[in-house]
C-alpha positions as CSV (number, residue, x, y, z in Angstrom):
1,X,106.8,77.5,127.2
2,X,104.9,78.1,130.3
3,X,101.3,76.5,130.4
4,X,98.3,78.7,130.1
5,X,96.5,79.1,133.2
6,X,92.8,78.7,133.4
7,X,90.6,80.0,136.2
8,X,87.0,77.9,136.1
9,X,84.0,79.7,137.8
10,X,80.9,77.6,137.9
11,X,78.5,76.9,140.7
12,X,78.3,73.5,140.0
13,X,80.5,71.2,141.7
14,X,80.3,68.7,138.9
15,X,80.7,71.1,136.4
16,X,84.0,72.5,137.9
17,X,85.3,68.8,138.3
18,X,84.0,67.9,134.6
19,X,85.9,70.9,133.1
20,X,89.0,70.6,135.2
21,X,89.2,66.9,134.4
22,X,88.7,67.9,130.5
23,X,91.6,70.6,130.7
24,X,94.0,68.5,132.9
25,X,94.2,66.2,129.6
26,X,95.0,69.0,127.1
27,X,98.8,69.6,127.3
28,X,100.0,73.1,127.5
29,X,96.8,73.9,130.0
30,X,96.9,74.1,133.4
31,X,94.1,74.8,135.9
32,X,94.8,77.5,138.0
33,X,92.0,77.3,140.4
34,X,88.0,77.4,140.5
35,X,85.5,79.6,142.2
36,X,81.9,78.8,142.7
37,X,80.6,82.3,142.1
38,X,81.7,85.4,140.7
39,X,82.4,87.3,144.1
40,X,85.1,84.6,144.8
41,X,86.5,84.5,141.3
42,X,87.2,88.3,141.5
43,X,88.9,88.1,144.8
44,X,91.0,84.9,143.2
45,X,92.2,86.7,139.9
46,X,94.9,88.9,141.5
47,X,96.2,85.9,143.4
48,X,96.1,83.1,140.9
49,X,97.0,85.3,137.9
50,X,95.2,83.5,135.3
51,X,95.5,83.6,131.5
52,X,92.1,82.9,130.6
53,X,88.8,82.6,132.7
54,X,85.9,80.5,131.8
55,X,82.5,81.9,133.3
56,X,79.5,80.4,134.0
57,X,76.5,82.6,133.5
58,X,73.9,81.7,136.0
59,X,75.4,81.8,139.6
60,X,74.3,83.1,143.0
61,X,75.6,86.3,144.6
62,X,77.3,87.6,141.6
63,X,76.4,86.1,138.1
64,X,78.3,85.6,135.0
65,X,77.2,88.8,133.3
66,X,77.9,90.7,136.7
67,X,81.2,89.3,136.9
68,X,82.1,89.8,133.3
69,X,81.5,93.3,133.8
70,X,83.5,93.7,136.8
71,X,86.3,91.6,134.9
72,X,86.2,94.0,131.9
73,X,86.9,97.1,134.4
74,X,89.7,95.8,136.1
75,X,91.3,93.4,133.6
76,X,90.4,94.8,130.2
77,X,92.5,92.5,128.1
78,X,91.8,89.0,130.0
79,X,90.4,86.4,127.8
80,X,87.0,85.3,129.1
81,X,85.1,82.2,127.6
82,X,81.6,82.0,128.7
83,X,80.2,78.4,129.7
84,X,76.5,78.4,128.2
85,X,73.8,76.1,128.0
86,X,72.0,75.5,124.8
87,X,68.9,76.8,125.3
88,X,67.2,79.9,124.3
89,X,67.9,81.7,127.7
90,X,71.5,80.4,127.6
91,X,71.6,82.0,123.9
92,X,70.2,85.4,125.1
93,X,72.4,85.4,127.8
94,X,75.6,84.5,125.7
95,X,74.8,86.9,122.9
96,X,74.5,89.6,125.8
97,X,77.9,88.4,127.3
98,X,79.8,88.7,124.0
99,X,78.2,92.4,123.6
100,X,79.7,93.1,126.9
101,X,82.9,92.0,126.1
102,X,83.4,88.2,126.5
103,X,86.0,86.7,124.2
104,X,84.1,83.6,123.0
105,X,81.6,80.9,124.4
106,X,81.4,77.4,124.8
107,X,78.3,75.3,125.1
108,X,78.1,72.9,128.0
109,X,77.3,69.0,127.2
110,X,73.9,68.1,127.3
111,X,72.4,65.6,130.1
112,X,72.4,63.0,127.8
113,X,76.0,62.5,127.1
114,X,77.8,60.2,129.4
115,X,80.8,61.4,131.4
116,X,83.4,60.3,129.0
117,X,81.6,62.0,126.0
118,X,80.8,65.1,127.9
119,X,84.8,65.4,128.9
120,X,85.5,65.0,125.1
121,X,83.2,67.5,124.2
122,X,84.7,70.1,126.7
123,X,88.1,69.2,125.8
124,X,87.6,69.6,122.1
125,X,85.5,72.8,122.2
126,X,87.2,74.7,125.0
127,X,91.0,73.7,124.7
128,X,91.4,75.2,121.1
129,X,89.6,78.4,122.2
130,X,91.9,78.9,125.2
131,X,95.0,78.3,123.1
132,X,93.8,80.4,120.5
133,X,92.7,83.4,122.7
134,X,96.0,83.1,125.1
135,X,98.4,83.4,122.0
136,X,96.2,86.3,120.6
137,X,96.9,88.1,124.1
138,X,100.7,87.0,124.1
139,X,103.0,90.4,123.5
140,X,104.8,90.0,120.0
141,X,108.6,89.1,120.0
142,X,110.8,92.3,120.6
143,X,112.6,93.6,117.7
144,X,110.3,91.5,115.1
145,X,108.7,94.1,112.6
146,X,105.2,93.0,111.8
147,X,105.1,91.3,108.1
148,X,103.4,93.2,105.4
149,X,100.0,91.6,104.6
150,X,100.3,89.4,101.5
151,X,97.9,90.5,98.8
152,X,96.3,88.8,96.0
153,X,98.0,89.4,92.4
154,X,94.9,90.9,90.0
155,X,95.1,90.3,86.3
156,X,93.2,93.8,86.2
157,X,92.5,96.8,88.0
158,X,89.1,97.0,87.0
159,X,86.4,95.7,89.1
160,X,83.6,93.4,88.1
161,X,80.2,94.0,88.8
162,X,79.3,92.9,92.5
163,X,75.7,91.0,92.5
164,X,76.6,89.1,96.2
165,X,78.1,90.1,99.4
166,X,79.2,86.9,101.5
167,X,80.7,87.1,104.9
168,X,82.0,84.5,107.1
169,X,83.2,84.8,110.5
170,X,83.8,83.0,113.8
171,X,85.2,84.1,117.2
172,X,84.4,87.6,117.8
173,X,81.9,87.5,114.8
174,X,78.7,88.5,116.6
175,X,80.3,91.9,117.8
176,X,82.0,92.4,114.4
177,X,78.8,91.8,112.6
178,X,76.8,94.3,115.0
179,X,79.5,96.9,113.8
180,X,79.7,96.1,110.0
181,X,76.1,95.5,109.1
182,X,74.5,98.8,110.3
183,X,77.3,100.3,108.3
184,X,75.9,99.0,105.2
185,X,73.3,101.3,103.4
186,X,69.7,100.2,103.1
187,X,69.8,100.8,99.4
188,X,72.7,98.1,98.9
189,X,72.2,96.9,95.2
190,X,73.1,93.0,96.3
191,X,71.9,90.3,98.6
192,X,74.1,89.5,101.8
193,X,74.7,86.0,102.8
194,X,76.4,85.3,106.3
195,X,78.2,82.2,108.0
196,X,78.9,82.7,111.8
197,X,80.1,79.8,113.5
198,X,77.3,79.1,116.0
199,X,74.8,76.2,117.2
200,X,71.0,76.0,116.8
201,X,68.9,78.5,118.7
202,X,71.9,80.8,119.2
203,X,71.6,81.8,115.4
204,X,68.1,82.6,115.7
205,X,68.7,85.3,118.7
206,X,71.7,86.6,116.6
207,X,69.7,87.1,113.5
208,X,67.0,89.0,115.6
209,X,69.5,91.2,117.5
210,X,71.6,91.9,113.9
211,X,67.8,92.7,112.6
212,X,67.4,95.3,115.5
213,X,70.1,97.4,114.5
214,X,71.0,97.1,110.5
215,X,69.3,98.9,108.0
216,X,68.2,96.0,106.2
217,X,66.5,92.8,107.2
218,X,68.4,89.9,108.7
219,X,66.8,86.6,108.9
220,X,67.8,83.1,109.3
221,X,68.4,81.4,106.0
222,X,65.4,79.6,104.7
223,X,65.7,76.5,102.1
224,X,64.1,78.0,98.7
225,X,64.4,81.7,99.4
226,X,65.2,83.6,96.6
227,X,68.3,86.1,96.8
228,X,67.3,89.9,96.2
229,X,68.9,93.3,97.1
230,X,68.1,94.5,100.3
231,X,68.2,91.1,102.3
232,X,70.5,89.7,104.8
233,X,70.5,85.7,105.4
234,X,72.5,84.3,108.4
235,X,73.2,80.5,108.1
236,X,70.8,78.4,110.8
237,X,72.8,76.5,113.3
238,X,73.7,73.0,112.4
239,X,73.0,73.6,108.5
240,X,75.4,74.5,105.9
241,X,73.7,77.3,103.9
242,X,74.6,77.4,100.4
243,X,73.4,79.2,97.3
244,X,72.0,77.7,94.1
245,X,71.3,79.3,90.7
246,X,68.2,78.0,88.9
247,X,67.3,79.9,85.7
248,X,67.4,83.4,86.1
249,X,67.1,83.5,90.2
250,X,69.3,82.5,92.8
251,X,67.8,80.6,96.0
252,X,69.4,79.6,99.3
253,X,69.7,75.9,99.8
254,X,70.5,74.0,103.4
255,X,71.9,70.7,104.3
256,X,73.1,68.7,107.2
257,X,76.3,67.2,105.3
258,X,79.4,66.4,107.1
259,X,80.9,69.6,109.2
260,X,83.6,71.2,107.5
261,X,86.6,72.3,109.6
262,X,84.7,70.8,112.4
263,X,81.9,73.2,111.7
264,X,78.3,73.3,110.5
265,X,77.5,76.0,109.4
266,X,80.9,76.4,107.7
267,X,82.1,79.3,105.4
268,X,83.8,77.1,103.0
269,X,80.7,75.5,101.5
270,X,78.8,78.7,101.2
271,X,82.0,80.4,99.8
272,X,82.3,77.5,97.0
273,X,78.4,78.0,95.9
274,X,79.1,81.7,95.7
275,X,81.8,81.0,93.6
276,X,79.9,78.8,91.3
277,X,76.6,80.6,91.0
278,X,78.3,84.2,90.8
279,X,81.8,83.8,89.2
280,X,83.4,86.9,89.0
281,X,80.6,89.3,90.5
282,X,80.9,87.9,94.1
283,X,82.7,89.8,96.8
284,X,83.6,87.9,99.9
285,X,84.6,89.3,103.3
286,X,86.4,86.9,105.9
287,X,86.0,88.4,109.4
288,X,87.6,87.6,113.0
289,X,87.8,83.9,113.9
290,X,89.5,80.8,114.8
291,X,91.2,78.3,112.5
292,X,91.1,78.0,108.8
293,X,87.4,78.2,107.7
294,X,87.0,80.0,104.6
295,X,90.2,79.9,103.0
296,X,89.5,77.1,100.3
297,X,86.3,78.9,99.7
298,X,87.9,82.0,99.1
299,X,90.4,80.4,97.0
300,X,87.5,79.2,94.7
301,X,86.1,82.8,94.5
302,X,89.6,84.1,93.4
303,X,89.7,81.3,90.7
304,X,86.5,82.6,89.3
305,X,87.7,86.1,89.5
306,X,85.9,87.5,92.5
307,X,86.9,89.6,95.0
308,X,88.1,88.8,98.7
309,X,88.2,91.1,101.4
310,X,90.0,90.2,105.0
311,X,90.1,91.6,108.5
312,X,93.2,92.8,109.8
313,X,94.9,91.5,112.8
314,X,94.6,94.4,115.0
315,X,91.0,94.4,115.0
316,X,90.2,91.0,115.0
317,X,89.7,89.0,118.3
318,X,91.6,86.1,116.7
319,X,93.2,86.3,113.5
320,X,92.8,82.9,112.5
321,X,90.3,82.7,109.7
322,X,91.5,86.0,107.9
323,X,95.1,85.4,108.8
324,X,94.9,82.1,106.8
325,X,93.6,83.9,103.7
326,X,95.9,86.6,104.0
327,X,98.9,84.0,104.1
328,X,97.5,82.2,101.2
329,X,97.7,85.4,99.0
330,X,93.8,85.3,98.5
331,X,93.0,88.9,100.0
332,X,92.5,91.6,97.8
333,X,92.7,94.1,100.7
334,X,93.4,93.6,104.4
335,X,91.1,96.2,106.5
336,X,90.7,97.2,109.9
337,X,86.8,96.7,110.8
338,X,86.0,100.0,110.9
339,X,87.0,100.3,107.2
340,X,85.3,97.4,106.1
341,X,81.8,98.9,105.4
342,X,83.1,101.7,103.3
343,X,85.5,99.7,100.9
344,X,82.4,97.1,100.5
345,X,80.5,100.2,99.2
346,X,83.1,101.4,97.3
347,X,83.8,98.5,95.5
348,X,80.3,97.9,94.8
349,X,79.5,101.4,93.4
350,X,83.0,101.0,91.4
351,X,81.8,97.9,89.8
352,X,78.4,99.2,88.7
353,X,80.1,102.4,87.4
354,X,82.5,100.2,85.4
355,X,79.5,98.0,84.0
356,X,77.8,101.3,83.2
357,X,80.8,102.8,81.5
358,X,81.1,99.6,79.4
359,X,77.3,99.9,78.4
360,X,77.6,103.6,77.7
361,X,80.7,103.3,75.7
362,X,79.1,101.4,73.1
363,X,76.5,104.2,72.8
364,X,79.5,106.8,72.9
365,X,78.3,108.1,76.7
366,X,80.5,108.7,79.4
367,X,79.6,109.7,82.9
368,X,81.5,110.8,86.2
369,X,82.6,108.0,88.4
370,X,80.3,107.8,91.6
371,X,81.2,108.5,95.2
372,X,81.5,105.4,97.7
373,X,77.9,106.9,99.2
374,X,76.2,105.9,95.8
């Protein structure tokens, strides 16, 4: 297999050297070349034919956002990974880059890290994303028909009442959430809890951005907050977010226990806690993302007779997390992103109708099944 060719774009000589050394130690990756600004990068792409571009945000001549816009015009399918600083300005710029079509991002090592630690940080963070995105762009084998998704076997066709919507995502998640959340109605009768793999500062900016377009308020999770319908909570960076039943209410909890699947926040601890607190009344959604985080948590939800939906491969930036859930036979349905919100609303409405019918049946009454808009 040919190595994955990477073009490194950064105005700092030190950063270009650091990233080059980090990737040189990753088998299967080749540094095709470097560029000190966006204008030079655009000139070198047709010469070097990179498989992936890493792109700094703040550069002279042509900055990262301007360069990204041009790359998307000329090379719409070329994966671009933004190289961001772990600052408020870096977070805001990174989210803007993702909205403009960047494939993913990696945070730069801090100045307090030594050279060896900085190289290790870049190699661990960047190499995996390069492999994942390059594989995503690879054409399918000729003559190989796509395998049908493996759907979960259900004991009953009847839907339980849904009292919580839990969403997990990673690579491609910010844009997926920007499409999904505004499509959910403001009178959704369940709270929504979300884990997006992101560091501190970034999650605050993401929550603000989502809050500006969703029909329900979106906030970073706060320990002790009571879960109520009409609210969306996003796990804060560097904290696992879980739910805990206390008497008749369910509250949010946050902790800094060990990362899971190399992530904190991680989807698995949230899904496990949702399964424990809500049992069969949970609906979990796993969206685009790299790795397998969420699979074990989805298994816990299924064991409690909850429901699990997964985003399909065609609409995912990376079909790692949803693909693992589907491959394990834990998904009740596999859907394109644009169909996810209608299906969520339909299942929530169906569950409430079934619960109402069960109560009405004991009184000898029946009512017509609601449409999804209810």
